[in-house]
C-alpha positions as a Python dict, from the first residue, in 0.01 Angstrom:
ca = {
    (1, 'M'): (0, 0, 0),
    (2, 'L'): (-248, 142, -281),
    (3, 'T'): (-61, 316, -589),
    (4, 'A'): (-74, 596, -779),
    (5, 'A'): (-267, 380, -1076),
    (6, 'Q'): (-537, 273, -830),
    (7, 'L'): (-624, 601, -707),
    (8, 'A'): (-644, 747, -1055),
    (9, 'A'): (-832, 428, -1160),
    (10, 'L'): (-1117, 509, -886),
    (11, 'H'): (-1131, 901, -962),
    (12, 'T'): (-1187, 761, -1345),
    (13, 'T'): (-1478, 569, -1233),
    (14, 'L'): (-1656, 824, -986),
    (15, 'K'): (-1606, 1115, -1215),
    (16, 'T'): (-1725, 912, -1570),
    (17, 'R'): (-2035, 817, -1298),
    (18, 'F'): (-2076, 1177, -1212),
    (19, 'N'): (-2102, 1255, -1550),
    (20, 'K'): (-2381, 1036, -1608),
    (21, 'G'): (-2612, 1075, -1372),
    (22, 'L'): (-2544, 1500, -1536),
    (23, 'A'): (-2711, 1341, -1858),
    (24, 'V'): (-2953, 1068, -1722),
    (25, 'R'): (-3220, 1311, -1798),
    (26, 'T'): (-3328, 1614, -1959),
    (27, 'P'): (-3322, 1892, -1695),
    (28, 'H'): (-3691, 2016, -1630),
    (29, 'W'): (-3614, 2383, -1561),
    (30, 'K'): (-3513, 2359, -1981),
    (31, 'K'): (-3894, 2350, -2022),
    (32, 'V'): (-3971, 2680, -1890),
    (33, 'A'): (-3651, 2880, -1865),
    (34, 'G'): (-3379, 2969, -2071),
    (35, 'Y'): (-2975, 2997, -2033),
    (36, 'I'): (-2761, 3287, -1978),
    (37, 'T'): (-2368, 3228, -1910),
    (38, 'S'): (-2205, 3472, -1644),
    (39, 'D'): (-1830, 3557, -1636),
    (40, 'G'): (-1821, 3772, -1331),
    (41, 'K'): (-1974, 3737, -993),
    (42, 'S'): (-2277, 3871, -1127),
    (43, 'N'): (-2524, 3939, -1406),
    (44, 'T'): (-2666, 4294, -1434),
    (45, 'Y'): (-3001, 4283, -1647),
    (46, 'A'): (-3035, 4685, -1783),
    (47, 'W'): (-3120, 4491, -2120),
    (48, 'L'): (-3447, 4346, -2009),
    (49, 'T'): (-3618, 4698, -2061),
    (50, 'Q'): (-3565, 4645, -2430),
    (51, 'F'): (-3865, 4435, -2472),
    (52, 'P'): (-3831, 4330, -2853),
    (53, 'A'): (-4082, 4483, -3087),
    (54, 'F'): (-4032, 4621, -3426),
    (55, 'R'): (-4232, 4983, -3551),
    (56, 'E'): (-4286, 5157, -3863),
    (57, 'W'): (-3986, 5370, -3893),
    (58, 'I'): (-4070, 5734, -3939),
    (59, 'G'): (-3837, 5972, -3881),
    (60, 'S'): (-3523, 5864, -3686),
    (61, 'R'): (-3440, 5581, -3480),
    (62, 'L'): (-3645, 5521, -3151),
    (63, 'H'): (-3420, 5486, -2861),
    (64, 'K'): (-3584, 5398, -2550),
    (65, 'A'): (-3551, 5568, -2232),
    (66, 'A'): (-3240, 5422, -2034),
    (67, 'A'): (-3344, 5194, -1732),
    (68, 'E'): (-3337, 5422, -1354),
    (69, 'Q'): (-3260, 5127, -1179),
    (70, 'A'): (-3051, 4833, -1218),
    (71, 'Y'): (-3152, 4434, -1143),
    (72, 'T'): (-2872, 4234, -1059),
    (73, 'V'): (-2811, 3902, -1004),
    (74, 'D'): (-2534, 3741, -753),
    (75, 'N'): (-2398, 3396, -874),
    (76, 'K'): (-2418, 3196, -568),
    (77, 'K'): (-2179, 2860, -537),
    (78, 'F'): (-2300, 2486, -460),
    (79, 'E'): (-2127, 2214, -328),
    (80, 'A'): (-2171, 1827, -242),
    (81, 'T'): (-1860, 1603, -67),
    (82, 'L'): (-1845, 1260, -155),
    (83, 'D'): (-1589, 1110, 88),
    (84, 'V'): (-1455, 730, 33),
    (85, 'Q'): (-1305, 525, 313),
    (86, 'R'): (-938, 435, 227),
    (87, 'T'): (-968, 110, 398),
    (88, 'D'): (-1266, 33, 132),
    (89, 'V'): (-1014, 123, -145),
    (90, 'E'): (-787, -91, 18),
    (91, 'D'): (-977, -365, 57),
    (92, 'D'): (-1147, -324, -357),
    (93, 'S'): (-1472, -258, -220),
    (94, 'F'): (-1542, 87, -350),
    (95, 'G'): (-1804, -37, -606),
    (96, 'H'): (-2133, 126, -428),
    (97, 'Y'): (-1957, 453, -443),
    (98, 'G'): (-1973, 481, -825),
    (99, 'D'): (-2388, 489, -776),
    (100, 'I'): (-2328, 781, -492),
    (101, 'A'): (-2109, 998, -780),
    (102, 'E'): (-2365, 926, -1033),
    (103, 'S'): (-2655, 1047, -764),
    (104, 'Y'): (-2435, 1345, -747),
    (105, 'G'): (-2444, 1400, -1076),
    (106, 'V'): (-2826, 1358, -1105),
    (107, 'S'): (-2851, 1609, -804),
    (108, 'V'): (-2698, 1936, -972),
    (109, 'L'): (-3007, 1868, -1243),
    (110, 'D'): (-3208, 1849, -919),
    (111, 'L'): (-3035, 2174, -751),
    (112, 'Q'): (-3089, 2380, -1121),
    (113, 'D'): (-3448, 2266, -1129),
    (114, 'D'): (-3507, 2353, -778),
    (115, 'L'): (-3376, 2722, -833),
    (116, 'I'): (-3540, 2814, -1131),
    (117, 'F'): (-3914, 2643, -999),
    (118, 'K'): (-3856, 2822, -682),
    (119, 'A'): (-3766, 3121, -788),
    (120, 'L'): (-4152, 3112, -974),
    (121, 'K'): (-4301, 2992, -679),
    (122, 'A'): (-4107, 3312, -494),
    (123, 'G'): (-4210, 3576, -781),
    (124, 'F'): (-4499, 3688, -580),
    (125, 'S'): (-4226, 3883, -324),
    (126, 'S'): (-3918, 3876, -538),
    (127, 'V'): (-3857, 4206, -740),
    (128, 'C'): (-3722, 4141, -1131),
    (129, 'Y'): (-3605, 4439, -1348),
    (130, 'D'): (-3885, 4714, -1333),
    (131, 'G'): (-3848, 4714, -934),
    (132, 'Q'): (-4166, 4560, -864),
    (133, 'Y'): (-4260, 4191, -779),
    (134, 'F'): (-4207, 3949, -1073),
    (135, 'F'): (-4583, 3890, -1056),
    (136, 'D'): (-4780, 4178, -957),
    (137, 'T'): (-5037, 4447, -985),
    (138, 'D'): (-4856, 4735, -1109),
    (139, 'H'): (-4586, 4683, -1286),
    (140, 'P'): (-4497, 5018, -1523),
    (141, 'V'): (-4637, 5035, -1846),
    (142, 'Y'): (-4585, 5382, -2072),
    (143, 'A'): (-4785, 5577, -2292),
    (144, 'N'): (-4445, 5612, -2528),
    (145, 'E'): (-4285, 5307, -2712),
    (146, 'D'): (-3949, 5479, -2595),
    (147, 'G'): (-4041, 5407, -2264),
    (148, 'T'): (-4106, 5747, -2136),
    (149, 'G'): (-4481, 5943, -2109),
    (150, 'A'): (-4747, 5889, -1862),
    (151, 'V'): (-4741, 5543, -1624),
    (152, 'T'): (-4992, 5301, -1605),
    (153, 'N'): (-5018, 4979, -1403),
    (154, 'A'): (-5036, 4680, -1580),
    (155, 'S'): (-5124, 4320, -1342),
    (156, 'N'): (-4982, 3964, -1457),
    (157, 'M'): (-5064, 3801, -1089),
    (158, 'Q'): (-5411, 3666, -913),
    (159, 'A'): (-5400, 3679, -524),
    (160, 'G'): (-5508, 3430, -314),
    (161, 'A'): (-5346, 3194, -40),
    (162, 'L'): (-5332, 2845, -181),
    (163, 'E'): (-5055, 2657, -396),
    (164, 'P'): (-4948, 2908, -681),
    (165, 'W'): (-4971, 2802, -1062),
    (166, 'V'): (-4798, 2983, -1314),
    (167, 'L'): (-4872, 3020, -1700),
    (168, 'L'): (-4577, 3166, -1891),
    (169, 'C'): (-4495, 3152, -2240),
    (170, 'T'): (-4178, 2984, -2342),
    (171, 'E'): (-4183, 2954, -2733),
    (172, 'R'): (-4021, 3299, -2791),
    (173, 'A'): (-3641, 3403, -2768),
    (174, 'P'): (-3684, 3617, -2434),
    (175, 'K'): (-3781, 3402, -2152),
    (176, 'A'): (-4007, 3500, -1852),
    (177, 'I'): (-3690, 3334, -1613),
    (178, 'Y'): (-3356, 3193, -1677),
    (179, 'L'): (-3090, 2978, -1526),
    (180, 'Q'): (-2760, 3224, -1453),
    (181, 'E'): (-2453, 2948, -1513),
    (182, 'R'): (-2112, 3096, -1388),
    (183, 'I'): (-1888, 2768, -1338),
    (184, 'K'): (-2041, 2422, -1508),
    (185, 'P'): (-2059, 2123, -1294),
    (186, 'Q'): (-1710, 2027, -1189),
    (187, 'F'): (-1586, 1727, -1037),
    (188, 'E'): (-1308, 1749, -803),
    (189, 'A'): (-1097, 1530, -553),
    (190, 'V'): (-826, 1510, -301),
    (191, 'T'): (-661, 1154, -321),
    (192, 'T'): (-323, 1264, -251),
    (193, 'A'): (-236, 1030, 48),
    (194, 'Q'): (55, 1286, 200),
    (195, 'S'): (-296, 1558, 234),
    (196, 'A'): (-413, 1655, 541),
    (197, 'A'): (-780, 1523, 511),
    (198, 'V'): (-626, 1191, 406),
    (199, 'F'): (-396, 1198, 706),
    (200, 'D'): (-629, 1303, 973),
    (201, 'N'): (-944, 1096, 855),
    (202, 'D'): (-800, 834, 656),
    (203, 'V'): (-1070, 929, 364),
    (204, 'F'): (-1034, 1020, 3),
    (205, 'S'): (-1250, 1344, -56),
    (206, 'Y'): (-1452, 1376, -388),
    (207, 'G'): (-1670, 1698, -467),
    (208, 'G'): (-1921, 1842, -681),
    (209, 'R'): (-1908, 2201, -770),
    (210, 'W'): (-2105, 2473, -949),
    (211, 'R'): (-2202, 2817, -946),
    (212, 'G'): (-2495, 3009, -1075),
    (213, 'N'): (-2843, 3111, -1008),
    (214, 'A'): (-3201, 3159, -1130),
    (215, 'A'): (-3237, 3519, -1305),
    (216, 'Y'): (-3590, 3671, -1372),
    (217, 'G'): (-3644, 3788, -1706),
    (218, 'F'): (-3976, 3941, -1868),
    (219, 'W'): (-4268, 3974, -1694),
    (220, 'Q'): (-4450, 4002, -1970),
    (221, 'L'): (-4436, 3609, -2040),
    (222, 'A'): (-4565, 3514, -1757),
    (223, 'F'): (-4859, 3506, -1528),
    (224, 'G'): (-4873, 3362, -1181),
    (225, 'S'): (-5193, 3300, -994),
    (226, 'Q'): (-5175, 3210, -619),
    (227, 'A'): (-5604, 3116, -635),
    (228, 'A'): (-5787, 2794, -689),
    (229, 'L'): (-5735, 2672, -1045),
    (230, 'T'): (-6059, 2660, -1209),
    (231, 'V'): (-6172, 2683, -1560),
    (232, 'A'): (-6254, 3047, -1509),
    (233, 'N'): (-5908, 3145, -1310),
    (234, 'F'): (-5728, 2958, -1576),
    (235, 'E'): (-5920, 3129, -1885),
    (236, 'A'): (-5874, 3486, -1699),
    (237, 'A'): (-5502, 3433, -1655),
    (238, 'F'): (-5498, 3316, -2062),
    (239, 'A'): (-5682, 3603, -2216),
    (240, 'S'): (-5457, 3869, -1940),
    (241, 'M'): (-5166, 3738, -2117),
    (242, 'E'): (-5303, 3741, -2494),
    (243, 'K'): (-5369, 4108, -2421),
    (244, 'R'): (-5074, 4217, -2297),
    (245, 'K'): (-4926, 4596, -2394),
    (246, 'G'): (-4589, 4727, -2427),
    (247, 'D'): (-4507, 5078, -2409),
    (248, 'G'): (-4698, 5291, -2613),
    (249, 'G'): (-5008, 5053, -2609),
    (250, 'R'): (-4826, 4813, -2896),
    (251, 'I'): (-5011, 4395, -2810),
    (252, 'L'): (-4675, 4178, -2776),
    (253, 'G'): (-4836, 3928, -2917),
    (254, 'V'): (-4784, 3690, -2653),
    (255, 'T'): (-4936, 3368, -2634),
    (256, 'P'): (-4921, 3100, -2309),
    (257, 'D'): (-4810, 2741, -2390),
    (258, 'V'): (-4686, 2587, -2044),
    (259, 'L'): (-4887, 2578, -1717),
    (260, 'V'): (-4621, 2502, -1400),
    (261, 'V'): (-4817, 2350, -1119),
    (262, 'G'): (-4722, 2158, -832),
    (263, 'P'): (-4851, 1838, -681),
    (264, 'D'): (-5177, 2005, -471),
    (265, 'N'): (-5320, 2148, -857),
    (266, 'R'): (-5189, 1840, -1061),
    (267, 'S'): (-5581, 1693, -1038),
    (268, 'A'): (-5740, 2001, -1131),
    (269, 'A'): (-5485, 2096, -1400),
    (270, 'E'): (-5496, 1738, -1553),
    (271, 'R'): (-5913, 1785, -1524),
    (272, 'L'): (-5861, 2143, -1722),
    (273, 'L'): (-5607, 2010, -1978),
    (274, 'K'): (-5617, 1655, -2045),
    (275, 'A'): (-5992, 1596, -2000),
    (276, 'L'): (-6224, 1550, -2371),
    (277, 'Q'): (-6527, 1643, -2195),
    (278, 'T'): (-6631, 1862, -1926),
    (279, 'T'): (-6824, 1695, -1659),
    (280, 'G'): (-7123, 1810, -1795),
    (281, 'G'): (-7027, 1628, -2134),
    (282, 'E'): (-6945, 1947, -2264),
    (283, 'S'): (-6658, 1944, -2559),
    (284, 'N'): (-6362, 2069, -2326),
    (285, 'V'): (-6245, 2422, -2490),
    (286, 'N'): (-5894, 2390, -2308),
    (287, 'Y'): (-5827, 2031, -2433),
    (288, 'N'): (-5454, 2038, -2474),
    (289, 'K'): (-5464, 2434, -2501),
    (290, 'V'): (-5107, 2456, -2349),
    (291, 'R'): (-4839, 2202, -2227),
    (292, 'L'): (-4840, 2097, -1856),
    (293, 'E'): (-4552, 2088, -1630),
    (294, 'V'): (-4557, 1933, -1307),
    (295, 'T'): (-4319, 1994, -1012),
    (296, 'P'): (-4297, 1920, -664),
    (297, 'F'): (-4096, 2239, -600),
    (298, 'L'): (-4384, 2447, -666),
    (299, 'A'): (-4566, 2289, -334),
    (300, 'L'): (-4628, 2468, -43),
}
């Protein structure tokens, strides 16, 4: 007969392997996104209208106009379930379940990468805090620093129909995109022999659980393109970010430092950023100009 000590040992082993999977590598999303906690069903990002910028203090402090609409991101719930056959526990034949539990931990990292990079991919058709698509041609920029006055349109995209590539500025405290986390990864178990699941199916169930989502931050720190990744298009996007202005016409001082591409653009990106010379034999002025991040989650 199975004992409580046997089941406790199995649970400890699987939980340890699950946590090992969580620590097996640095998540790729941390290379491009920020992290923000959530303490409820959703987060509301009204503060995104306040792009940080100092000004000369003349008269009273300058208070920006309140946002007319809220940008709210709901937390989603995710799970992965591992069923351990009771007979395997009885026969001491469950070592392979440790590998599966560890892979479940790794799959949490994959999930979070998936959320962040697919959000970048979806940025051409997903709304951010100003009511426009995250990558769009008509983000409103106001004539006055307090967010009032005439509106001009600012673009942070190139149109096209190819696999997208994205330039990001990640070295500033504010971020273009965030991982929003409500509940950290958990490992839970149903191991009581008297439970309905064990009685009906003769399995002990273990499961991972996580709550969170991806949230768009400041569009000013990103540029998305669905055009070909050519030298001309890359340099135009880079210059566009460097020239970016905020409310009141103030230069924001944005400099991109990461190029995110999918599999189709890997070769073009490596030629652009990793070759010492161009195909014509000249020095490559874009050599290591930004860090390269290749992800399968941008694939079409």
